[in-house]
C-alpha positions in Angstrom: -70.3 91.8 -25.3 -72.3 88.8 -25.3 -73.0 88.8 -28.9 -69.3 89.4 -29.6 -68.4 86.1 -27.8 -71.0 84.0 -29.5 -69.6 85.1 -32.9 -66.0 84.2 -31.8 -67.1 80.8 -30.8 -69.0 80.2 -34.1 -65.9 81.2 -36.0 -63.7 78.6 -34.0 -66.0 75.8 -34.6 -65.8 76.3 -38.3 -62.0 76.2 -38.3 -61.7 73.0 -36.4 -64.3 71.4 -38.8 -62.2 72.4 -41.8 -59.1 70.9 -40.3 -60.8 67.4 -39.4 -62.2 67.1 -43.0 -58.6 67.8 -44.4 -57.1 65.1 -42.0 -59.8 62.6 -42.9 -59.0 63.0 -46.6 -55.2 62.4 -46.0 -56.1 59.0 -44.1 -58.1 57.8 -47.0 -55.5 58.8 -49.5 -52.9 56.9 -47.5 -55.1 53.7 -47.4 -55.5 53.8 -51.2 -51.6 54.1 -51.7 -51.0 51.1 -49.5 -53.4 49.0 -51.4 -51.9 50.0 -54.6 -48.4 49.3 -53.4 -49.4 45.8 -52.0 -51.0 44.8 -55.5 -47.8 46.1 -57.3 -45.5 43.8 -55.1 -47.7 40.6 -55.0 -49.6 40.7 -58.3 -50.2 36.9 -58.4 -51.1 36.4 -54.8 -53.7 39.2 -54.9 -55.3 40.6 -51.8 -56.2 37.7 -49.3 -59.5 37.6 -47.7 -59.8 39.6 -44.8 -58.2 42.8 -46.2 -54.6 44.0 -46.2 -54.2 43.4 -42.5 -54.7 39.6 -42.7 -51.4 37.7 -41.9 -50.7 34.7 -44.4 -47.7 32.2 -44.8 -46.3 32.4 -48.4 -44.2 29.5 -49.3 -41.4 30.2 -51.8 -39.3 27.8 -53.9 -36.3 28.9 -52.0 -37.7 27.9 -48.7 -38.8 24.6 -49.9 -35.2 23.9 -51.1 -33.7 24.7 -47.8 -36.1 22.4 -46.0 -35.3 19.6 -48.3 -31.6 20.1 -48.0 -31.8 19.8 -44.2 -33.5 16.5 -44.3 -31.1 15.0 -46.8 -27.7 16.3 -45.2 -25.2 13.4 -43.9 -25.0 12.3 -40.4 -22.5 14.4 -38.0 -19.5 12.9 -36.9 -19.2 12.3 -33.1 -16.7 10.4 -30.6 -17.1 7.1 -29.0 -14.8 4.3 -27.6 -14.1 1.0 -29.2 -12.8 -2.3 -27.5 -10.4 -3.9 -29.7 -8.9 -7.3 -29.4 -5.6 -7.7 -31.3 -6.3 -4.5 -33.0 -9.8 -5.8 -34.3 -12.6 -3.6 -33.3 -15.2 -5.7 -31.3 -17.6 -3.4 -29.8 -18.3 0.5 -29.7 -19.6 2.1 -26.5 -20.5 5.7 -25.6 -17.8 6.2 -23.1 -14.5 4.8 -22.0 -16.0 4.2 -18.4 -18.7 1.9 -19.9 -16.0 0.1 -22.0 -13.9 -0.5 -18.8 -16.8 -1.8 -17.0 -17.2 -4.4 -19.7 -13.8 -5.8 -19.4 -13.8 -5.6 -15.6 -17.0 -7.8 -15.6 -15.2 -10.4 -17.8 -12.2 -10.4 -15.5 -14.4 -10.5 -12.3 -16.3 -13.6 -13.6 -13.0 -15.5 -13.9 -11.4 -14.2 -10.6 -14.5 -15.0 -8.8 -14.4 -18.7 -9.8 -10.8 -19.0 -8.8 -11.2 -17.3 -5.4 -13.8 -19.9 -4.5 -11.9 -22.9 -5.6 -8.3 -21.8 -4.5 -7.0 -20.6 -1.1 -4.2 -18.6 -2.8 -4.1 -14.9 -3.5 -4.6 -13.6 -7.3 -1.4 -11.6 -8.0 -2.3 -10.9 -11.6 -5.6 -10.7 -13.7 -5.5 -9.7 -17.3 -6.0 -10.9 -21.0 -3.7 -13.1 -22.9 -4.6 -11.2 -26.1 -3.9 -7.4 -26.7 -7.2 -5.8 -25.4 -7.5 -2.0 -25.6 -9.9 0.8 -25.3 -9.4 3.3 -28.1 -11.3 6.4 -29.0 -13.1 6.4 -32.4 -15.1 8.8 -34.6 -18.5 7.6 -35.8 -21.7 8.6 -37.6 -25.3 7.5 -37.3 -24.5 4.4 -39.3 -22.4 3.1 -36.4 -24.4 1.3 -33.7 -23.4 2.2 -30.1 -23.8 -1.0 -27.8 -25.1 -0.9 -24.3 -22.7 -2.6 -21.8 -24.8 -5.7 -21.8 -24.6 -5.9 -25.6 -20.9 -5.3 -25.5 -20.3 -8.1 -23.1 -22.2 -10.5 -25.2 -20.3 -9.4 -28.2 -16.9 -10.0 -26.4 -17.7 -13.4 -24.9 -19.5 -15.1 -27.7 -18.1 -16.4 -30.9 -14.7 -17.8 -31.8 -12.5 -14.9 -31.1 -13.3 -14.5 -27.4 -10.4 -12.8 -25.3 -8.8 -15.4 -23.0 -8.3 -14.4 -19.2 -4.9 -15.2 -17.6 -4.8 -15.4 -13.9 -1.6 -15.8 -11.7 -2.4 -17.2 -8.3 0.2 -17.4 -5.5 -0.3 -19.6 -2.4 2.0 -19.4 0.7 2.5 -22.1 3.1 4.6 -22.5 6.3 6.7 -25.6 6.9 8.9 -26.7 9.7 12.7 -27.1 9.3 14.1 -29.9 11.4 17.5 -29.3 13.0 20.5 -31.8 12.5 20.2 -34.9 14.7 22.2 -34.1 17.9 23.4 -33.6 20.3 26.4 -31.8 18.9 29.5 -32.2 21.2 32.0 -29.3 21.3 35.2 -29.7 23.3 36.0 -26.7 25.4 39.5 -26.1 26.8 38.0 -23.3 29.0 36.0 -25.8 31.0 37.3 -28.5 33.4 37.3 -32.0 32.2 34.0 -33.8 32.2 32.2 -30.5 32.7 29.1 -30.4 30.3 27.4 -27.2 29.5 24.3 -27.1 27.4 25.0 -24.3 24.7 21.7 -24.5 23.0 18.5 -26.6 23.0 17.0 -28.3 20.1 14.5 -26.1 18.2 12.9 -26.4 14.8 13.0 -23.7 12.3 10.3 -22.4 10.0 10.3 -21.6 6.2 7.7 -20.1 3.9 6.9 -22.1 0.7 5.4 -20.1 -2.1 3.8 -21.8 -5.3 2.5 -19.9 -8.2 -0.1 -21.2 -10.5 -1.2 -19.9 -13.9 -4.9 -20.2 -15.0 -6.2 -19.7 -18.5 -10.0 -19.3 -18.7 -10.4 -21.0 -15.4 -8.1 -24.1 -16.4 -4.8 -24.8 -14.6 -2.1 -24.6 -17.2 1.2 -24.1 -15.4 2.3 -24.9 -11.9 5.6 -23.1 -11.1 8.5 -24.2 -9.0 8.2 -23.8 -5.1 10.1 -20.8 -3.8 11.2 -21.3 -0.2 12.4 -18.5 2.3 13.8 -19.4 5.7 11.9 -17.4 8.3 13.6 -19.0 11.6 16.8 -21.0 11.4 16.7 -24.4 13.1 18.9 -24.8 16.1 20.6 -28.1 17.0 21.1 -29.5 20.5 24.6 -28.5 21.3 26.8 -29.4 24.4 30.2 -28.0 25.3 32.4 -30.5 27.3 35.4 -29.5 29.2 38.9 -30.8 28.6 41.0 -29.1 31.1 42.8 -31.6 33.5 42.2 -31.1 37.2 45.0 -28.8 38.5 45.6 -27.6 35.0 45.1 -24.0 33.9 42.2 -23.5 31.5 43.2 -23.4 27.9 42.9 -19.6 27.3 43.6 -20.2 23.6 40.1 -21.5 23.1 38.6 -18.1 24.1 37.5 -16.0 21.3 39.5 -13.0 20.7 37.9 -9.8 22.0 39.7 -7.6 19.5 39.5 -3.9 20.6 37.1 -4.8 23.4 38.8 -4.1 26.7 36.5 -5.1 29.7 36.8 -3.8 33.2 35.6 -5.1 36.4 31.8 -3.9 36.8 32.2 -3.1 40.6 34.8 -2.1 43.1 35.0 -5.1 45.6 36.2 -8.6 45.8 35.4 -11.8 44.0 33.7 -14.3 46.1 33.0 -17.0 43.5 35.0 -17.4 40.2 34.1 -18.9 36.9 34.2 -22.7 36.7 33.0 -25.7 38.7 31.6 -25.1 42.1 30.3 -27.9 44.2 29.9 -30.2 41.0 28.0 -27.6 38.9 29.4 -25.2 36.5 29.4 -21.5 37.8 29.0 -19.5 34.4 30.2 -16.2 35.8 32.0 -14.2 38.6 30.2 -13.3 42.0 31.5 -10.1 43.5 30.9 -8.6 46.9 30.8 -4.8 46.0 32.1 -2.1 48.5 29.2 0.0 47.2 25.9 -0.8 45.3 27.0 1.1 42.2 27.4 -1.2 39.1 29.2 0.1 36.0 29.4 -1.1 32.3 32.3 -3.3 31.8 32.6 -1.8 28.1 30.8 0.3 25.9 27.7 -1.0 24.1 24.0 -1.2 23.6 21.4 -2.3 26.3 19.6 -5.2 24.8 17.7 -6.7 28.0 16.4 -5.3 31.2 14.3 -7.9 32.8 13.5 -10.3 35.7 14.6 -13.9 35.0 14.6 -17.1 37.2 17.8 -17.8 38.7 19.2 -14.3 37.8 16.7 -11.8 39.3 16.7 -8.5 37.7 19.4 -8.5 35.2 20.9 -6.2 32.4 22.3 -7.6 29.1 24.7 -5.2 27.1 25.8 -6.0 23.5 29.3 -4.9 22.8 29.6 -6.2 19.3 31.6 -8.9 17.7 29.3 -11.5 19.5 30.3 -10.3 23.1 27.5 -9.7 25.6 27.9 -8.8 29.3 25.3 -9.9 31.9 24.7 -8.1 35.3 22.4 -10.0 37.6 21.0 -10.0 41.2 20.3 -6.2 40.7 18.2 -4.0 43.0 17.4 -1.5 40.3 18.3 -0.5 36.9 19.4 2.9 35.8 19.2 2.2 31.8 16.5 1.2 29.4 16.5 -1.2 26.4 17.9 0.5 23.5 20.2 2.9 25.5 23.8 3.2 24.6 26.3 3.3 27.4 29.9 4.1 27.8 32.4 2.0 29.6 32.5 2.9 33.2 28.9 4.5 33.1 26.7 3.8 36.2 24.0 1.4 35.0 22.5 -0.3 38.1 22.5 -0.9 41.8 23.4 -4.3 43.1 21.0 -6.3 45.3 21.4 -8.6 48.2 21.3 -12.3 48.5 21.5 -14.2 51.9 21.8 -10.8 53.7 24.9 -9.7 51.7 25.2 -7.5 48.6 26.1 -9.6 45.7 26.6 -8.9 42.0 26.7 -11.8 39.5 28.5 -11.0 36.3 28.9 -13.1 33.2 30.4 -12.6 29.8 29.2 -14.4 26.8 30.8 -14.8 23.4 28.7 -16.0 20.5 26.0 -17.1 23.0 28.3 -19.2 25.2 29.6 -18.2 28.7 33.4 -17.6 29.0 35.6 -16.8 31.8 35.4 -13.0 32.4 38.7 -13.0 34.2 40.5 -13.8 30.9 39.3 -10.6 29.2 39.5 -8.4 32.3 43.1 -9.6 32.8 43.9 -8.9 29.2 42.5 -5.3 29.6 44.8 -4.4 32.5 
């Protein structure tokens, strides 16, 4: 058995050796074939040193031609922005923002000078010529300027764009009233009674002057424009013309139109409109039966305030120049800006000298008139 196994091992080794020799012969044949093929494809170059596995660069005429064409081809077109003055190109910059910065710098230099020397306000700043920023297509032969270079190009030479500025200056001046006093005869007042309708007061007007500058030099000063802000008021006095014992001339009172005034309280009159102990009493005093005070006519509350000689008062504007005043009040039931109806509760009457008193006035176009005339007409 042992002998048999050894024989079988010798036979297997011989077969393996035979196969290895055949494989080696095939490899040598393949190498020879590769060398033959290489020489057939590149007969001029031959086999480089280092054997067939060495990597070399072979420069062909076609490759050389491609490289030469790439170096000599024309510049590629690209976008930029040109500053033009009257359609003439003056500078080319890389972006619209850069071009805008240059133009703003030119304007700022001029506006800065004017702001330092003039108290006015610059209303307009621009170029006298037609200055624009337009997109352009350029190649490498066009030089793109920096912002500093473009500024120099635009501010040097004979065709520099002119900067136009319009400066507005506003002043305030007084308006003097007409010399007075202005005397107005009033048949609703007793003879020789004088009532000051208004005190003298100056008005105010605004005066605006506009000046045009060109490159910092004043070239035009425009006419003044005046606007009246507060009207002047002349000193005005109403002088009574009604004779003693005569009835007041009711024709001199302003027509109330559709306004029909009623008495503001339920009570009796203690003091009428007119002269009282040598002085003019501008309204009616009531002794009310109750403290409730009512609106004499519909209107808008324009005043709720404390005032010397009146105490707490309420003024109601009824339109057409008519205003009623309710004074010597204890408290108010309305606010400024409120709209009230005729007969609506607006306040509580206060006391004076231990008695409840309401002082009631009616004013037409700013002057006091007799309320009894209008209340009578309404009845």
